C-alpha positions as CSV (number, residue, x, y, z in Angstrom):
1,M,40.8,159.9,91.2
2,G,43.0,156.9,91.0
3,D,43.6,157.4,87.4
4,H,46.5,155.4,85.8
5,K,47.6,158.7,83.8
6,E,48.1,160.9,86.9
7,Q,50.5,159.1,88.5
8,P,54.7,160.0,88.2
9,L,56.5,158.0,85.9
10,R,59.3,155.7,86.8
11,V,62.2,156.0,84.5
12,G,64.1,153.1,85.7
13,A,62.7,150.5,83.9
14,A,63.0,152.7,80.7
15,V,66.8,153.5,81.5
16,R,67.7,149.9,81.7
17,R,65.7,148.8,78.6
18,R,67.6,151.4,76.7
19,R,70.9,150.3,77.9
20,R,70.3,146.9,77.4
21,A,69.0,147.3,73.7
22,L,72.4,149.3,73.4
23,E,74.2,146.3,74.9
24,L,75.9,148.7,77.6
25,T,77.0,147.8,81.4
26,L,76.4,150.3,83.8
27,A,80.4,150.9,84.2
28,V,80.0,152.1,80.8
29,V,76.9,154.5,81.2
30,A,78.5,155.4,84.6
31,E,81.6,156.3,82.8
32,R,80.0,158.3,79.7
33,S,77.7,159.8,82.2
34,G,80.1,160.7,84.8
35,L,77.5,159.3,87.4
36,S,78.6,156.7,90.0
37,V,77.4,153.0,88.9
38,P,75.7,152.7,92.3
39,F,73.6,155.8,91.9
40,L,72.9,154.4,88.4
41,S,71.4,151.0,89.5
42,Q,69.4,152.5,91.9
43,I,67.8,154.7,89.0
44,E,67.1,151.5,87.0
45,N,65.6,149.5,90.2
46,D,63.7,152.7,91.0
47,R,65.1,153.6,94.3
48,A,66.4,157.0,93.1
49,R,64.8,159.8,91.0
50,P,67.3,161.6,88.8
51,S,67.3,165.2,88.6
52,T,66.7,166.6,85.5
53,S,70.4,166.9,85.0
54,S,71.1,163.5,85.9
55,L,68.5,162.2,84.1
56,E,70.0,164.2,80.6
57,K,73.4,162.8,81.7
58,V,72.2,159.4,81.4
59,A,70.5,160.0,78.4
60,D,73.2,161.7,76.5
61,A,75.3,158.3,77.9
62,L,72.5,156.2,76.4
63,R,72.6,158.2,72.9
64,T,68.5,159.2,73.2
65,T,66.8,162.4,75.4
66,A,65.3,162.7,78.7
67,V,62.3,163.5,76.7
68,E,62.5,160.1,75.0
69,L,63.3,158.4,78.1
70,L,60.3,159.7,80.1
71,A,58.0,158.7,77.4
72,A,59.3,155.1,77.7
73,A,58.8,155.4,81.5
74,D,56.3,153.1,83.4
75,P,53.5,154.9,85.2
76,A,54.5,154.5,89.3
77,C,51.2,153.5,90.3
78,S,50.4,150.6,92.5
79,V,46.9,150.4,91.7
80,D,45.5,150.2,88.3
81,V,42.0,149.2,87.3
82,V,41.4,147.8,83.6
83,R,37.7,147.7,83.0
84,A,35.8,145.7,81.0
85,D,34.5,147.3,78.0
86,A,31.1,147.8,78.8
87,T,30.0,149.2,75.7
88,E,31.2,146.0,73.4
89,P,28.2,143.9,72.9
90,P,28.8,140.1,73.4
91,S,30.2,138.5,70.1
92,P,30.4,134.9,69.1
93,R,33.6,135.9,67.7
94,P,37.2,134.8,69.8
95,R,38.7,137.9,71.2
96,T,41.8,138.4,73.4
97,R,41.6,141.4,75.8
98,S,44.9,142.5,78.0
99,L,44.0,142.5,81.3
100,V,47.4,144.9,82.2
101,R,48.2,148.3,81.1
102,G,51.6,149.4,80.0
103,H,55.1,148.0,80.2
104,H,55.1,145.4,83.8
105,Q,56.7,142.7,85.2
106,M,53.4,140.7,84.6
107,H,51.3,140.4,81.6
108,A,47.8,139.0,81.8
109,S,45.3,138.3,79.2
110,E,41.7,136.8,78.7
111,F,41.0,134.8,75.8
112,I,37.2,134.5,74.9
113,G,36.1,131.9,72.4
114,D,38.6,129.4,70.5
115,H,41.5,130.7,68.6
116,D,43.8,129.3,66.2
117,A,44.2,125.7,68.0
118,G,47.4,124.8,65.6
119,R,49.4,127.7,66.7
120,E,51.9,126.7,69.3
121,F,53.2,129.0,72.2
122,Q,56.4,129.1,74.1
123,Y,57.3,132.0,76.5
124,R,60.8,132.7,78.1
125,N,59.0,132.7,81.5
126,D,56.7,130.8,83.4
127,Q,53.0,131.5,83.3
128,L,49.7,130.2,84.6
129,M,46.6,129.6,82.6
130,Y,43.1,129.5,84.7
131,V,40.0,128.7,83.3
132,A,37.5,131.2,83.8
133,D,34.8,129.6,82.0
134,G,34.0,126.7,80.0
135,A,36.6,124.0,79.3
136,V,40.3,123.8,77.3
137,E,42.7,121.1,76.2
138,I,46.1,122.1,76.2
139,E,49.2,120.6,74.9
140,A,52.3,120.5,76.5
141,E,55.4,118.2,76.5
142,G,53.5,115.4,74.6
143,R,51.1,115.3,76.7
144,A,47.1,116.4,76.6
145,Y,45.3,118.1,79.8
146,R,41.8,118.8,80.1
147,L,40.8,121.8,82.1
148,G,37.5,123.0,83.1
149,R,35.8,126.0,84.8
150,G,38.2,126.9,87.8
151,D,41.3,124.8,86.8
152,T,44.5,126.0,86.3
153,L,47.9,124.6,84.9
154,Y,51.4,126.2,85.6
155,L,53.9,126.0,82.7
156,T,57.5,126.8,83.3
157,G,59.5,129.1,80.9
158,G,60.2,127.7,77.6
159,V,57.7,124.8,77.6
160,R,55.9,124.6,74.4
161,H,52.4,124.1,74.5
162,R,49.0,125.0,72.3
163,W,45.4,125.2,73.5
164,R,42.1,124.9,72.0
165,A,38.6,125.7,73.8
166,T,36.6,122.7,73.6
167,E,33.4,124.4,74.7
168,S,32.4,127.7,72.7
169,D,31.5,130.1,75.8
170,T,35.2,129.6,77.3
171,R,37.1,132.2,79.0
172,L,40.9,131.5,79.4
173,I,42.8,134.1,81.9
174,V,46.8,133.6,81.2
175,V,49.4,135.2,83.6
176,A,52.9,135.2,82.8
177,V,55.9,136.6,83.5
178,A,56.8,139.4,81.1
179,E,59.2,138.7,78.1
180,H,61.3,141.4,79.0
181,I,61.8,140.5,83.0
182,E,65.1,137.9,83.3
183,A,63.5,135.1,85.4
184,V,66.2,133.7,87.5
185,R,66.3,130.3,88.4
186,D,67.0,128.8,92.0
187,R,70.7,127.3,92.0
188,P,71.3,124.0,93.1
189,R,72.7,124.2,96.7
190,R,76.0,122.1,97.2
């Protein structure tokens, strides 16, 4: 019950990823498949579920197969539980654990302990860093920020930064808009 794998698949994101990888417009895919641009848009946004025949036409237009598109599809679940690995013994070694399964609009990871403090990060989209335990020092835009348990730091996409744990029992949660999402900035009003 509630198992991630029992849910139906959403093929829209897989269609969009494939189309963009081929640098095709919806109009070109519509022409190749014989389907309408509005219908293809609805498929990509998971507002329409294509029939087997329609999915095969889309796959042909994208030079792939319906099976490949389904294999790359996202599970259509609104709730997914990612449990902590209770069998993994506590370790003094630094480690990272993904908190979100699959290909979604948001990605979250838990960093336990320290990591390569010299490594610089720069994400395309916004991210939030939350200190669940311990403390960290984050360098961003030429400034150092010291964060303790319960503190958060928000970074706009494109900001270069690095971090290091300043206590051995540090747990840092990083939540970010996924890299495959084209984040749209608010345009200034005139």
